[in-house]
C-alpha positions as CSV (number, residue, x, y, z in Angstrom):
1,M,-150.6,-20.8,87.6
2,M,-150.7,-19.0,90.9
3,P,-151.1,-15.2,90.9
4,G,-147.9,-13.3,91.3
5,N,-145.6,-16.0,90.0
6,V,-143.7,-13.9,87.5
7,F,-140.8,-16.3,87.6
8,R,-142.9,-19.2,86.2
9,L,-144.7,-16.9,83.8
10,Q,-141.4,-15.6,82.3
11,L,-139.9,-19.1,82.0
12,T,-143.0,-20.5,80.4
13,A,-142.9,-17.7,77.8
14,A,-139.2,-18.2,77.2
15,F,-139.3,-21.9,76.6
16,A,-142.6,-22.0,74.7
17,D,-140.9,-21.3,71.4
18,T,-138.9,-24.5,70.6
19,R,-137.5,-23.0,67.4
20,H,-136.1,-20.0,69.2
21,I,-134.5,-22.2,71.8
22,I,-132.8,-24.4,69.2
23,L,-131.5,-21.3,67.4
24,R,-130.2,-19.8,70.6
25,I,-128.3,-23.0,71.5
26,G,-127.1,-23.4,67.9
27,V,-125.6,-19.8,67.7
28,S,-123.8,-20.2,71.1
29,A,-122.4,-23.6,70.1
30,L,-121.3,-22.3,66.7
31,L,-119.4,-19.4,68.4
32,A,-117.8,-21.8,70.9
33,M,-116.8,-24.5,68.4
34,P,-113.3,-23.0,67.5
35,F,-112.4,-22.9,71.2
36,I,-113.6,-26.5,71.8
37,F,-112.2,-28.3,68.8
38,V,-109.2,-26.2,67.5
39,G,-105.9,-26.8,69.2
40,M,-104.7,-23.7,71.1
41,P,-103.2,-22.8,74.5
42,A,-105.5,-23.5,77.4
43,R,-105.8,-19.9,78.4
44,A,-107.0,-18.9,74.9
45,Q,-109.5,-21.7,74.9
46,A,-110.9,-20.7,78.3
47,A,-111.0,-17.0,77.3
48,G,-113.0,-17.9,74.2
49,I,-115.5,-20.0,76.2
50,V,-115.9,-17.3,78.8
51,M,-116.5,-14.6,76.2
52,V,-119.2,-16.8,74.6
53,I,-120.8,-17.1,78.1
54,L,-120.4,-13.3,78.6
55,F,-122.1,-12.4,75.3
56,T,-124.8,-15.0,75.8
57,G,-125.6,-14.0,79.3
58,F,-125.1,-10.3,79.2
59,F,-126.5,-9.5,75.7
60,G,-129.4,-11.9,76.2
61,A,-130.4,-10.1,79.4
62,A,-129.9,-6.6,78.1
63,V,-131.9,-7.2,74.9
64,G,-134.6,-9.2,76.7
65,H,-135.1,-6.5,79.3
66,A,-135.1,-3.7,76.7
67,R,-137.8,-5.6,74.7
68,L,-139.8,-6.1,78.0
69,R,-139.8,-2.3,78.4
70,T,-140.6,-1.6,74.8
71,D,-143.5,-4.0,74.7
72,L,-144.8,-2.3,77.9
73,R,-144.9,-5.8,79.6
74,L,-142.7,-4.5,82.4
75,A,-145.2,-1.7,83.1
76,R,-148.0,-4.2,83.3
77,L,-146.0,-6.6,85.5
78,T,-145.4,-3.8,88.0
79,L,-149.2,-3.5,88.4
80,L,-149.3,-7.1,89.8
81,P,-150.1,-7.4,93.5
82,M,-146.6,-8.3,94.6
83,S,-143.7,-6.5,96.1
84,P,-141.2,-4.9,93.8
85,S,-138.3,-6.8,95.3
86,V,-139.9,-10.1,94.5
87,L,-140.8,-9.0,91.1
88,W,-137.2,-8.1,90.2
89,L,-136.0,-11.3,91.8
90,D,-138.3,-13.3,89.5
91,L,-137.2,-11.3,86.5
92,V,-133.5,-11.8,87.2
93,L,-133.8,-15.5,87.9
94,A,-136.0,-16.2,84.9
95,S,-133.6,-14.3,82.6
96,A,-130.6,-16.1,84.0
97,L,-132.2,-19.6,83.6
98,T,-133.2,-18.7,80.1
99,R,-129.5,-18.2,79.2
100,L,-128.5,-21.3,81.1
101,A,-129.5,-23.8,78.4
102,P,-127.1,-22.6,75.6
103,V,-124.3,-22.0,78.1
104,V,-124.6,-25.5,79.6
105,V,-124.3,-27.0,76.2
106,V,-121.2,-25.0,75.4
107,L,-119.6,-25.8,78.8
108,A,-120.5,-29.5,78.5
109,G,-118.8,-29.7,75.1
110,F,-115.7,-28.0,76.4
111,V,-115.4,-30.3,79.4
112,I,-116.0,-33.4,77.4
113,V,-113.5,-32.5,74.7
114,N,-110.8,-30.7,76.7
115,G,-111.3,-31.6,80.3
116,Q,-108.3,-33.3,82.0
117,G,-108.6,-35.0,85.3
118,V,-112.2,-34.0,85.8
119,T,-113.7,-34.9,89.2
120,P,-117.2,-34.5,90.7
121,L,-115.8,-31.8,93.0
122,S,-114.4,-29.8,90.0
123,L,-117.8,-30.1,88.2
124,I,-119.7,-28.9,91.3
125,G,-117.3,-25.9,91.5
126,L,-117.7,-25.2,87.8
127,L,-121.5,-25.2,88.0
128,G,-121.4,-23.0,91.1
129,L,-119.2,-20.5,89.4
130,L,-121.3,-20.6,86.3
131,C,-124.5,-19.9,88.3
132,A,-122.8,-16.9,90.1
133,S,-121.4,-15.6,86.8
134,L,-124.8,-15.8,85.0
135,V,-126.6,-14.0,87.8
136,L,-124.0,-11.3,87.8
137,L,-124.1,-10.9,84.0
138,T,-128.0,-10.9,84.1
139,L,-128.0,-8.1,86.6
140,L,-125.5,-6.1,84.6
141,G,-127.4,-6.8,81.4
142,M,-130.8,-5.8,82.8
143,G,-129.2,-2.6,84.1
144,T,-127.9,-1.8,80.7
145,G,-131.3,-2.6,79.1
146,R,-133.0,-0.3,81.6
147,I,-130.9,2.7,80.8
148,A,-130.8,2.3,77.1
149,R,-133.4,4.2,75.1
150,S,-133.4,2.2,71.9
151,N,-132.4,-1.2,70.5
152,G,-129.3,0.5,69.0
153,E,-128.2,1.9,72.3
154,V,-128.6,-1.6,73.9
155,H,-126.1,-3.1,71.5
156,L,-123.7,-0.1,71.8
157,F,-123.7,-0.1,75.6
158,G,-123.6,-3.9,75.6
159,A,-120.5,-4.0,73.4
160,L,-118.7,-1.4,75.6
161,A,-119.8,-3.2,78.8
162,C,-118.6,-6.6,77.5
163,G,-115.2,-5.1,76.8
164,V,-115.0,-3.6,80.3
165,I,-116.1,-6.8,82.0
166,A,-113.6,-8.9,80.0
167,F,-110.9,-6.4,81.0
168,V,-111.6,-6.3,84.7
169,S,-112.1,-10.1,84.8
170,G,-108.5,-10.7,83.5
171,I,-109.7,-12.3,80.3
172,T,-107.7,-9.9,78.2
173,P,-104.0,-9.3,79.0
174,V,-103.2,-6.2,81.1
175,P,-100.0,-4.2,81.5
176,D,-97.9,-4.6,84.7
177,R,-99.0,-1.3,86.1
178,L,-102.6,-2.7,86.2
179,A,-101.6,-5.9,88.1
180,W,-103.9,-4.8,90.9
181,L,-106.8,-6.0,88.8
182,S,-105.7,-9.6,89.6
183,T,-106.5,-8.9,93.3
184,A,-110.0,-7.6,92.4
185,A,-110.5,-10.6,90.2
186,A,-110.3,-12.9,93.2
187,W,-113.8,-11.6,94.1
188,N,-115.1,-11.8,90.6
189,P,-117.0,-15.0,89.7
190,I,-116.4,-14.5,86.0
191,A,-112.6,-14.3,86.7
192,C,-112.8,-17.4,88.9
193,L,-114.7,-19.2,86.1
194,F,-112.0,-18.2,83.6
195,A,-109.3,-19.6,86.0
196,A,-111.2,-22.8,86.6
197,L,-111.6,-23.5,82.8
198,T,-107.9,-22.7,82.2
199,R,-107.0,-25.3,84.9
200,L,-109.4,-27.8,83.5
201,A,-107.9,-27.6,80.0
202,S,-104.3,-27.5,81.1
203,G,-104.0,-30.2,83.7
204,P,-105.7,-31.9,86.6
205,A,-108.9,-29.9,87.3
206,S,-108.1,-29.1,90.9
207,I,-110.0,-26.2,92.7
208,P,-108.9,-24.1,95.6
209,R,-110.8,-24.7,98.8
210,A,-112.1,-21.1,99.2
211,E,-113.2,-21.1,95.5
212,F,-115.0,-24.5,96.0
213,V,-116.8,-23.2,99.1
214,F,-118.0,-20.1,97.3
215,A,-119.1,-22.1,94.3
216,S,-120.9,-24.6,96.4
217,L,-122.7,-21.9,98.3
218,A,-123.6,-20.1,95.0
219,L,-125.0,-23.3,93.5
220,S,-127.0,-24.3,96.7
221,V,-128.5,-20.8,97.3
222,T,-129.4,-20.4,93.6
223,T,-131.1,-23.9,93.5
224,V,-133.0,-23.2,96.7
225,I,-134.3,-19.8,95.6
226,V,-135.2,-21.1,92.1
227,V,-137.2,-24.0,93.6
228,Q,-138.9,-21.7,96.1
229,R,-139.9,-19.2,93.5
230,W,-141.2,-22.0,91.2
231,I,-143.6,-23.3,93.8
232,S,-144.5,-19.9,95.3
233,G,-147.5,-17.8,94.4
234,G,-145.7,-14.6,95.1
235,H,-146.0,-11.9,97.8
236,T,-148.7,-9.3,97.7
237,K,-148.0,-5.6,98.0
238,K,-148.5,-4.0,101.3
C-alpha cells in the first residue's frame, strides 16, 4: 500500500471483519423488512426506508469517528505526511463507502419488491441521490462524533440530529405554517431521495430533469474521486 493512502487503509480495516459486515447488513435489512414487505402507503414505505438509511449512515459515521478519536488513531493519522484536506477527504469517503453495503442491500430489496415502472434512468437517479445523501450524512455524523465527549453523548446527539434531519427533509409531516421547509427540501438530497422512493413505490418511477442532472453529477463525481483516491498515494504536507 502506498504511503498516505488513508482511504484504502480505512476501507481495508472496515471490510477485513466479515462477521461484522454480515451483522451490519443483517441489522439494516431487519429494520427495513416491515417497510419492504408489509403493505402500507407509498409515502410511509419510503419514509421508513429513508429513516433506515439515515440511521445507518449517520449513526455509523458518528460512532465510527468517535471510536477513531477514542482509540487515538485519528491523532496518529494526522501525523502522516499528507495534507489535512486530503486526510479528511479520505476519512469521509471511506466512512461513506463502509455504510454503502447495507444501504444498497436495503434499497435493492425495496426496488425489487415495490418498484413500479423502474427504468435505467430512474435507477441512475436513485444511485446518485443515494451517494449524495450518504456523503451528507457522513459529514454530519463525523461532525457529531467530533464534538461528542463520550459514547453516550454520541448516541444522544445522534438521536437529536436524526430527528432534526428527518424534520427538515420532509420525512415527518409538518404544519402548514412551516410549509417553507418544502422549498428548502428541494436542495436537500435526502428529501429528494425520499421523493424518488415515494414515486417509485406509487407509480411509474419518473424523475424530474433537474433532479436527474444533479443525481448523475453526484454519482459521476463520487465515482471519479473514489477511483482517484484508491489508486493515489496521497499528497505530502508542505
